[in-house]
N, C-alpha and C positions, 0 to 999 in steps of 0.2 A: 332295888325293888324285887320282891320275890314273885316267882311264877307259881302256878298251881302245883307243878311237879316239885318245885323247891319246898313249898309248904308241906307237901305230902312226905317228902324225905326227912323233914324235921320232926315228923311224928305228929304233926298238927292236922286238924280237920277244918278246912275253910268253910265259910257259909255256902259257897257254891257246891262243895262236896256234900254238905248236909242236904241241900235242896235236891240235888241229883239223886242222892240215896233214897230220899222220900219218894221221888218220882218213880224210881225203879224198884222200890220195895226191897232194897238190899241194906246191909248193915254199913253205917258210915265208916267204920274201921276197915272193913273189907274193901270198900271203895278206895279209901286212902292208900291201902297197900297196893292196889292195882294201879293207882295213879303214880305212886312212887316208882314202880317198875316201868311205867310208860305203856302198860297194856290198855289203859283207858285215858282219854283226854277230855277236857272240858274246854272247848274253844270259846274263850270270852276275853276280849281285849279289855284292858283296864279303863278304856275310855268309852266303852259301849255298855249302856245300862239295859239289861233285859234278863228274863228268866232263863238260866243256862240249861243245857242238856249235855249228857255224857255220851261218848262214842267209844265202843270197844268191847273187850272181852266180858261176857256175862251180862251185857246190857241189851235192851231191845234194839232192833235194827233201825237205824235212822234214815231219813229221806231228804235229799237236797233237790231244790228246783233252781234251774238257771233262768235268767232273763237278761235283757239288755238291748240297747239300741244297736243299729247297724248302719253301715254306709248307705244302704239302700232304703232303710226305713228308720228314721230317727224321730221318735216321739217319746220323750222322757216321761210324760204324764201317763201315757199308755203302759210303759214298762213298770212304773210304780203300781199301777192298777193290777198288772199281772203278778207282781210281787205279793200284794195283799191277797189276791185270789189264791195264790199258791199256799200262803200261810193259813188262810181260811179253811182250805181243804186238807190241811194237816202236814205241810212241809215242816221239817224240823230245822232246816237251814235254807238259805238262799245264796246264790252267787250272782253278783252283778258283772256280766261279761260285756258291758257296753263298749262299742268301738266307734261311736259318733256322738257329736254334741259336746256340751261342756262337761267333760267327764268328771272332774273333781267336784263340781257343783252338784252333779247328779248323784255321785257316790255319797256326798255329805247328806243329801236328802234321804237316800236309801238307809243309811245308818241311823238317822234320826227317827225314821218311821218304822223300821223293822223291829218286830218283837221276837225275832229269832236270830241266831248267829248269821253273820254276813261274811261271805268269802269273795275273793277277787283273784285275777291273774294280772299282777302289776305290769308284766311285759306288754300286755295289750295297750295300755295307756302310752307307753313309750313308743311303741311301733306306730300308733295312730298319730302321735306328735310328729314323727319323722315323715309320715305319709302326707300330712297337711303342709309340711315344709317342702314337699317334693323330693325328699331324700330317700334313698334305699335303706333297707334294714342294715346293710353293711356299714352305714354311717353311725350306727348306734355307739355311743360312748358308754362304757360300763358305769361310769359315774352317774349318768342319767337314770339308769336302771335302779341303782342303789338309792338314789335320791327319791325316786318314785316309791320304792318299797318303804322307806322311812316315812314319807309323807302319808301314805295310806295307813301305815301302822299308827301314826299319830292321830289320824282321823277316827280310828276306832274299828278298823277291819279285824275280824276275829280269826280268820284263817286265810292263808294265801297259797295258791298253787304256784310252786316254784320248781321249774324244771332243771334242778341241779344235777340230775343223774345222767343227762345226755352229754356224753364226753367224747373226746377223740377215740378213746378206747372202745366205747360201746358202738359208736358209728362205724368203726372199722369192721365189725361183724356183718354189717349190711352189705359191705362191698364183696365179701366172700360168700354171702348167703342172700342173694338179691330177693326182694319182695315183689309181690304182685301189685300192691297198693302203695308201697313206699311209706312215708310218714303222713299220718292223718291228724296228729295233734298239732293244732295251730301254733302253740308255743314251741313245741318241739321242732317244727319245720322252720320257724323263724330263727331259732338258735342255731340249727344245723346250717342254714344258709349263711348266718353271720360268721360262724366258725370257719366255714369253708372259704368264704370270700376274704376273710381277714387272716386266715391261717393261724388262728389262735384258739386257745382252750375256752370252754364255756366259763364266763366270768362268775356265774352263780356257783360253779363247782370250785373254781380257782380261789374265790374269795368267800368260801362258805363260812368261815369263822366270823367274818364281818356281818354276814347275813344273820348268823345266830345271835350276835350281839344286839342287832336291831330287834329281832323277834323277842329276845329275852326282856328287853327294856319295856315292851308294851304287853308282854304275854300273848303274842300272836302265835297261833298254832301253825306250824309249817305242814302243808299238804304236798308231799314230794310228788311232783307231776311225773307221769309216765310218758315222756316225750317220744318214746319209741314203741308205744302201745300198738298192737296189731289193728289195722283198719279193715280187715276182712278175715273171714275164717281161715283162708289158706295161709295167711301170715302168722297165725296164732302159734305161740310157744316156740318161736324161732330163736336163733342165736342172739339177734339184736335185742329182743325183748328180755331174754334171760341175762344178757350182759348188763343191761341197764339195771335190772333188778338187783344184781350183786352189788352194784355201786350204791343203790338206794339203801340196801341193808347196812352198809358202812356209814352212810349219812345219817341213818336213824340213830346209830350208836353215838355218833358225834353230837347230835342234837341233844340226846338225853344227858350226855356227860356235861353239857353246858346248861342244863336246866331248862331246855326248850321243849315244849310239847310238840309232838310230831305224829303224823299219820301218813300213809302211803297210798297212792292211787294205783289202780289196777287196770286190767285190759278192757278194751271196748268191744271187740269182736272175737268170738271164740266158740267153736263147736261145743255142744253140750257135754260130749264125752271127755273133754279136756278141762272142764271147769274145776272139778273136785281136786284133781292133781295140782292145778295151778294155785288154787286157794291155799292148799296145805303147804306147797313149796314157798309161796310168798310169805305166809305167816312164819315159816321156819327161818327163812333167809333174813327176814326183817324183825326177828326176835319178838313176835307176837304184837307188833305195832297194829293199831287200828287200821283196817283196810277199807278203802273207798273205791267203789267200782262204777264205771259207766256201763250199765247193762249187767253182764256182757250180752251182746246181741248174738243169738245162737244161729241165725241165718242172715244172709245178706240180701235176700230176695223178697223182702216185704215192705218196700217203701210205702208210707201211708199208714202202716200198722206197726211201726217199730217200737211203739210203746208196749205192745203186746209181746213182741219178740224180746224186748228188754226185761219185761216182767218175768218171762220164763227163765231167762238166764240169771236174773237178779235173785230169784227165789233159790235156785240151786247154789249160786255163789254164797248167799247169806247162810244157807244151811251148813256150808262147809267152811265158813270162816269170815266172809265179808261182813263188815260192821256198819257200812254207810253206803247207801245206794243213791247214785245221781240219776235223777229221772231222765227219761227219754220221751219225747212227745211224738204224736203222729206226724209232725212236720220234719222230724229228723231226716237229714240228707236231702230235703226238698226246699225248705223256705224258713223264714223266721216264724216261730210259733205265735198263734193268736191266743186270745183268752181261753177259748174252748180247748185248744191244744194243751195249754198249761194245766187246766183242770184234769183232762184225760191222763196226762203224763204223771201228775202227782198221784192220782188215784191208782194208776197201774203199779207204780212203785210202792205205794202204801200196801196194796194187796200182796205184792211180792214180799215185802218186809213182814207183814202179818202172817203170811203162810209159812215163811221160814221160822219165825219165832214160835209158831205152834209146834213145829218139829223140834225146836230147841227147848221146849218145855216152859215157855214163858207163861206164868199163871194168869196174867191179865188177859192175854190173848185167848187162852183156853176158856176163861170165864166169859169173855165176849161171845165166843162161839156157842157156849152152853146157853147163854141168855137168848141168843137168836133161835136156837133149837127149841127151847121151851116156849118162846113166843109163837113159833110156827105150829107147835103141837097144840097150843091153846087158841090158834087163830087170832092172836093178839097183835093186830096190825101196828098199833102205837108202840108196842114192845119191840116189834121187828124194826121199825124205823129207828128207835132209840139204840138198838144194838148194831145197826148197819154202819159200815165204814163211811158211807156217804148217805146219811139220812135224807138229804134233800132229793137226791136222784131216786131213792127208793119210794119216797112219798109221791113224787111227781108221777112216776110210772103207774102206780096204783090208782091215784085220784083222777088221772086222765083216761082211765080205761072204762069200759062199760060196766064194770063191777065196783065202781067207786063207793057206793053206799052199802055194799054187801060184804058178808064175812068171808066169801071165797074170791078167788081171782078169776079173770075173764078167760083163762086158758081151760080150766077144768069145770067151772061152774058148779052145779050141784053134784057133779060126778067127782068132786074133790075127794081124794084118797083120805085125807085127814078126817073130814066129816064122816065119811062112810066107815072108816076104821073105828071111830068113836061112837057110831050110831047116832050122829047129830042130823 
């Protein structure tokens, strides 16, 4: 069975490519060429029916929203509601990161109900199984992990975070260049512990060709996880991060050679003055693979407001090469996000993506801003709501104010600059 990248290399244009090209207002042939080189991916499992979206060079910046049960709060119905809420407010993708409950049954329902691409981290399911059996992560049999990856692929998962770049080589750099926060990637930390306690190499790296065969069968897009991503600003751009990046670059090449779609995950915490250089370096090392970043968070000192911190870093990252933003909610570093947190996180990342795409010259974004400006000039409130990234919030704030039935807002009243400038 052919993958999207296989089809593109044969000089053919798939229905998915045509659909994405129409969405993005680009020529189908240009899109096919970028797909053939791996600069663009269309994560869509052969067993998942939904309207696809493209991620990568020259396309609009996409947004992902995470959700999922936890050991301390396991309510699958509630998590499904969060998923639908995230999609309602514009998420282009969702990731089920559940770590409690009937994981496979829950994932099956997520795939059935999701109208956007679905991602997972298969290692979580295996680690949870061991935890329920009272076994340590060191007891993980690599066969269990590959069986889980194949099972999730057969269920219809569109993209998977797989931490194949955390190796004995890359971990060695942390020993000579110690970190303040160590590893903050859950998958990265689990694999590090397994490797150290078993004195073995990462099975995802060691059996990478086997992994590629599974992903090729179902056209699962690999999202190469950054297991050694920095967890605080002080650890950003250190030797461990760069060593893993070099490995990820070679893994990108191997995936493309096998006809497997691949994107690369980037740093989580990074001072703003390092973001541009990191984005350019990552794109260069990974041969222009689509880049997926968590944040980056440009300060470590704003718990409760990390969705704002992430939007600042995400905007700058997307301007300089990031293609896919993973949302961060106000609950980051504090607790499991609730529905309000999900909405705030999605909107913060969408604003970041929109702002970056304005800089990159995306015509649809420019037209939206122009329509908003015209509506404000004309005191056309319905036009403003229609052009808003979140029409619901905009309408709520105006209609709940003292100026609900008036053409001006309650801040300026009849001193409104627009009214006086136009002599109204």
